N, C-alpha and C positions, 0 to 999 in steps of 0.2 A: 504494500499499500504506500502511495506517495506521501512523503512527510509534509505536514502543513508548514507553509512559509508565511511569515507576517507580511502584510502589504507594504509597498513602498509609498510613502506619503509625500506628495509634492505640493509645496506652497505656491499658489497662483493668486492673482487678483491683488487688491489693495489691502494687504494685511500688515505690512511693515511701513511705518512712516518714512523710513529712509529709502524705501524702494521707489524706483521710477515706474510710474503706472504703465507707461508704454512698453515696459519690459516684463510685465507680469501676465500678459495675455497667454493662456494655455495653448492656443492654436499652433504657435511655432514648435511645440513639443510633439507634433503629430508624427514626424519621422522617428523620433526617439521612442514614442509609444509603439509604433509599428514594429520597431526593431526588437522590442521585448516580447513579441508574440512567441509562445511556446516555451518560455522560461519558467512558467508555473507561478509567477508572482503577480498579484493584483496591484494595480496602481490606484491610489485614492487622491483626487484633486481637492485640496483643502481651500476653503474660502471662496475663490472664484469671482466674487463681485468686484467690479462691474462687468466682468466677462463671464457671468453665470451661464449665459446661453452657449458660449463656446465650450465651457466645461461640460454642460449638458450634452452638447453635440458629440464630444469625444466619448462620453459615457454611452451614448447610443450606438456609436460606430464600432467601438472595440469592446468585446465581451468581458475583458478583464479590467476595465476602467470604471471607477466609481467617482461620485462627486458628493461632497458634503454641502450642507445648506447654510452653515454658519453665518458670516457677515452678510450674505445675500438677503437674509431675513432680518438680522439684528440691526442693520444700518439703513433700512429703507422706510421706516416710519409708517405713514398712512398707506403707502403703496406696497406694503409687504405682501398682501394677497395677490396683487398683480404680478409681482416679481416671482412669487412661487408658481403662479400659473404659467409664466413664461418658461420656467424650468421644466414643469410637468409636460409641457407641449413637446419637448424634445427628448428628455431622458426617460428610459424605461423605469417604472416605479421600483423595480428591484435593484436599481443602481444608485439610489439616493440615500444618503445617511443624515439623520438628524444631528445637528451640532448647535450649541447655544451661541457660538461666536464670541464667548467670553473667556476671561482668564483671571487668575488670582482670586479676587473677592467673590464670595458666594452669591451676592445679590444679582450681579449681571447674569449669572447662570439661570437664576429663577426667572428673571425678566425674559431672557432668550427663550426659555422653555414655554413660557406663557404666550409669547408672540408667535412662536411656531405653532402651538396648538390652535390659537385663534385663527391664524391664517389658513391652516389646513382644514379646520372646520368650515370656514367660509367658502373656500374653493370646492371642497368635496361636497359640502352641503348644497351648493348651487347645482352641481351635477346630479345629485340625488333628487333635489326638489324639481329639477327640470325633466326628470324621467329618463335621463341618459344612463344612469347607474342605479343599481339596487343598493339599498342601505348596507347589505352584507359585503358588497364590493368595496364600498367606502371604508368600512371598518377594517377589512383585510388590508387594504393599501395603507391606511393610517398606521396599522401595526407594523407593516413592513418598514416604512420610512422611519417611524419613531424608534424602533429597536431591532426588529427582525433582521434587516439587512446588515446592521452593524455586527450582530451576533454571528452571522454567516461569514462576513469578511474578516473579522478580527479573531474568530475562533473562540471556543469555550473557555480556554485558559485566560485569554485576553479580556473576555467579557467579565469573568469573575474578578479579575484584578483591577480593571479600569472602569468598567461600565456599571457595575452593581450599584454604586451610589446614586445613579440617575434612574434606577429602575422604577421608582415611584413616578418620576416625571414621564417616563415612557408609558407606563400603564395609564396615567392620566390623559396622555395625548391620544390614546386609542379609544377612550370612552366617547361615544357619540352623543351629542346634545339631544335631549328628549324632544326638542322642537323640530328636529330634522324630519322631513317628510320622505317616506319611502317611495321611490319611483317604481314604475312597472316595466321599464325597458331594460335591455341588456347594455353593458358597456359598449361604447363606440369602438369599432375595430381600429387596428393600428394605422391604417391608411385612410381613415374616414376624415372628412373635412370638418374642422371645428365649427361649431355654431355658437350663437350667443344666447344665453339664458334670458327668457322673457322676464323672469322673476327678479334677477339681480344684475343682469348685464355682464356676467362673467362668461368666459369662453368655456365651452363644454370640453370634456376630455377627448383628446385626439389620439390616444393610445390605449389599447386594451389593458384592463387590470391584470397584472401578472407579477 
């Protein structure tokens, strides 16, 4: 049986004040990412914002590339749901990892977790309310992004060592609000054209729940 290898984490986007933003776009990494095919090591693109769509594109093209949501959600304020929707348009749901985008003090982690949960509820709630998804689909995808994908990528030992303190946050993120309406339709297919919800103006899912 092949030995599990920890993923290689690459910092992209505006994470470091000393970094030049024009040199943090993940797209120039395409050749490097392609060259790592077959090595058995996953790549995780950290941060991403303001190049979150580029990170999501790489995650959609290469089966061993993942993207975290960190500053893409923590730094966008009132537009957090719109930014999350842009990421979900491109990246498969099984390739996105929750991250608070915080460090050091505990309070920013709590704020980041709450922002993530509210944004995810708003986006997936629109798709459920519009009838594009079933409520069970939304709950499953929320669980994947909040915790399930990270457990798979970082492995059981890493999860016990590093992710257990946030398990309550992950469980809270997967609870669906009672007010969400269950739709009667199936998730849109991976190549379907996104539409706009009449109820909230958000774009419906353009990729199948997986």
